[in-house]
C-alpha positions in Angstrom: -37.9 -20.6 67.0 -41.0 -18.5 66.6 -41.2 -18.4 62.8 -44.1 -16.0 62.7 -42.1 -13.5 64.7 -39.1 -13.9 62.4 -41.1 -13.5 59.2 -42.6 -10.2 60.4 -39.1 -8.6 59.9 -39.8 -9.0 56.2 -43.3 -7.6 56.3 -44.0 -4.4 54.4 -45.7 -2.9 57.4 -42.2 -2.8 59.0 -39.9 -2.4 56.0 -41.7 0.4 54.0 -41.5 3.1 56.8 -38.1 1.8 57.7 -36.9 2.3 54.2 -38.1 5.9 54.3 -36.3 6.5 57.6 -33.2 5.0 56.0 -33.5 7.5 53.1 -33.5 10.4 55.6 -30.5 8.9 57.5 -28.6 8.4 54.3 -29.0 12.0 53.3 -28.0 13.2 56.7 -24.9 11.1 56.7 -23.8 11.6 53.1 -25.5 14.9 52.1 -26.0 13.4 48.7 -29.4 13.4 47.0 -28.1 10.8 44.5 -27.5 8.3 47.3 -31.1 8.8 48.6 -32.5 8.5 45.1 -30.4 5.4 44.4 -31.6 3.8 47.7 -35.3 4.6 47.1 -34.9 3.4 43.5 -33.4 0.1 44.5 -36.0 -0.5 47.2 -38.8 0.7 44.9 -37.7 -1.5 41.9 -37.7 -4.5 44.2 -41.2 -3.8 45.4 -42.5 -2.9 41.9 -41.2 -6.2 40.4 -42.8 -8.2 43.2 -46.1 -6.4 42.9 -46.2 -6.8 39.1 -45.4 -10.6 39.4 -48.3 -11.0 41.8 -50.8 -9.0 39.8 -49.9 -11.0 36.7 -50.7 -14.2 38.5 -53.7 -13.1 40.6 -55.3 -11.3 37.7 -54.2 -13.3 34.6 -52.9 -16.6 36.0 -49.5 -16.0 34.7 -47.1 -18.2 36.6 -45.5 -21.6 36.5 -47.4 -24.7 37.5 -44.2 -26.8 37.0 -42.2 -24.8 39.5 -45.2 -23.8 41.7 -44.4 -20.1 41.0 -47.1 -17.5 41.6 -44.8 -14.5 42.0 -41.7 -13.4 43.9 -41.9 -13.7 47.7 -42.4 -10.2 48.9 -41.0 -10.8 52.4 -37.9 -12.4 51.0 -37.3 -9.8 48.3 -37.7 -6.8 50.5 -35.8 -8.3 53.3 -32.8 -9.0 51.1 -33.0 -5.5 49.7 -33.3 -3.8 53.1 -31.4 -5.6 55.8 -28.0 -5.8 54.2 -28.2 -2.0 53.6 -29.3 -1.4 57.1 -26.3 -3.2 58.5 -24.0 -1.6 55.9 -25.2 1.8 57.0 -24.3 1.0 60.7 -20.9 -0.4 59.7 -20.1 2.7 57.6 -21.4 5.1 60.2 -19.2 3.6 62.9 -16.3 3.3 60.5 -15.8 -0.4 61.1 -12.8 -1.9 59.5 -14.7 -4.7 57.8 -18.2 -3.3 56.9 -18.8 -6.2 54.5 -18.9 -8.5 57.6 -22.1 -6.7 58.7 -23.4 -6.8 55.2 -23.0 -10.5 55.2 -24.9 -10.7 58.5 -27.6 -8.7 56.8 -27.9 -11.3 54.1 -27.9 -14.2 56.6 -30.8 -12.4 58.4 -32.7 -12.1 55.1 -32.0 -15.7 54.4 -33.5 -16.7 57.8 -36.6 -14.6 57.0 -36.8 -16.3 53.6 -36.6 -19.8 55.2 -39.4 -18.7 57.6 -41.7 -18.3 54.5 -41.1 -21.9 53.6 -41.7 -23.2 57.2 -44.9 -21.2 57.4 -46.0 -22.6 53.9 -46.5 -19.1 52.7 -44.4 -19.6 49.5 -42.9 -22.3 47.4 -39.1 -22.8 47.1 -39.1 -21.2 43.6 -40.8 -18.1 44.9 -38.4 -17.8 47.9 -35.2 -18.4 45.9 -36.2 -16.0 43.1 -37.2 -13.4 45.7 -33.8 -13.7 47.4 -32.0 -13.4 44.1 -34.1 -10.3 43.1 -33.5 -8.6 46.5 -29.8 -9.4 46.4 -29.5 -7.9 42.9 -31.1 -4.7 44.1 -29.1 -4.3 47.3 -25.8 -5.3 45.7 -26.4 -2.7 42.9 -26.9 -0.1 45.6 -23.8 -1.1 47.5 -21.7 -1.1 44.3 -22.7 2.5 43.5 -22.1 3.7 47.0 -18.7 2.1 47.7 -16.8 5.4 47.5 -19.3 7.7 49.2 -18.0 9.5 52.3 -19.9 9.0 55.5 -20.3 11.1 58.6 -20.0 9.3 61.9 -23.2 7.9 63.5 -24.0 9.1 67.0 -25.6 6.9 69.6 -28.7 9.1 69.5 -29.0 8.7 65.8 -28.6 4.9 66.0 -31.4 4.8 68.6 -33.6 6.9 66.3 -32.9 4.6 63.3 -33.6 1.4 65.3 -36.6 2.9 67.2 -39.1 2.7 64.3 -38.6 -0.9 63.3 -38.7 -1.8 67.0 -41.9 0.0 67.6 -43.5 -1.6 64.5 -42.3 -5.0 65.5 -43.8 -4.6 69.0 -47.1 -3.7 67.4 -46.9 -6.8 65.3 -49.6 -5.9 62.8 -48.9 -7.5 59.3 -49.7 -5.4 56.2 -52.6 -6.4 54.0 -50.5 -6.1 50.8 -51.5 -9.5 49.4 -55.2 -8.7 49.8 -54.8 -5.3 48.2 -52.9 -6.8 45.2 -55.5 -9.5 44.9 -58.3 -6.9 44.8 -56.4 -4.7 42.4 -55.6 -7.7 40.1 -59.2 -8.8 40.0 -60.4 -5.3 39.1 -57.8 -5.0 36.3 -58.7 -8.4 34.9 -62.4 -7.8 35.3 -63.0 -10.7 37.6 -64.9 -11.1 40.8 -62.1 -13.0 42.6 -58.4 -13.3 42.0 -56.8 -16.5 40.8 -55.5 -19.0 43.4 -52.5 -21.3 43.6 -54.8 -24.3 43.3 -56.0 -23.1 39.9 -52.4 -22.8 38.7 -51.4 -26.3 39.9 -54.5 -27.9 38.4 -53.1 -26.9 34.9 -50.3 -29.4 35.5 -52.6 -32.3 36.1 
């Protein structure tokens, strides 16, 4: 398996614009601003918590040397927030009898993306596991609040439009520079020239 390809499905370059498209699609299919706000809130909270955890480490060395934790895995968190809802949206739009089956597939896909972060040595197990749990909490909270919302049917054209953006971004394959941005931001906030590194954290355990 091409792990680098798989991990891109959790990149913010793909998921951020896709989340916005999902917001428009949710409003079109439910005609409810509360559903859109809840979705953007769930996705936004996930991203905010990840960003804060990374800034705290990169700027102030707040993490755990014992568990090799430098912040929640962003790819894992955002994947677990987005993909189950993406599949749920399709299941509801096509009025499938067992929409939770597709939701489960969404979580399996997010789990595969999470595993790719370990294979690529981008994160430690603690960062991936905590990221998966954080994303699951955000997506499950959204699903719980939307379980009784009425849906309009999804047309084939609408489905193509919804899938088109992630597909185009995937084919471009340009990862976001989120980590670099957060590192620069954290260093400025902390008044340092360079952000902290994982090696500095692990040296505290020695």
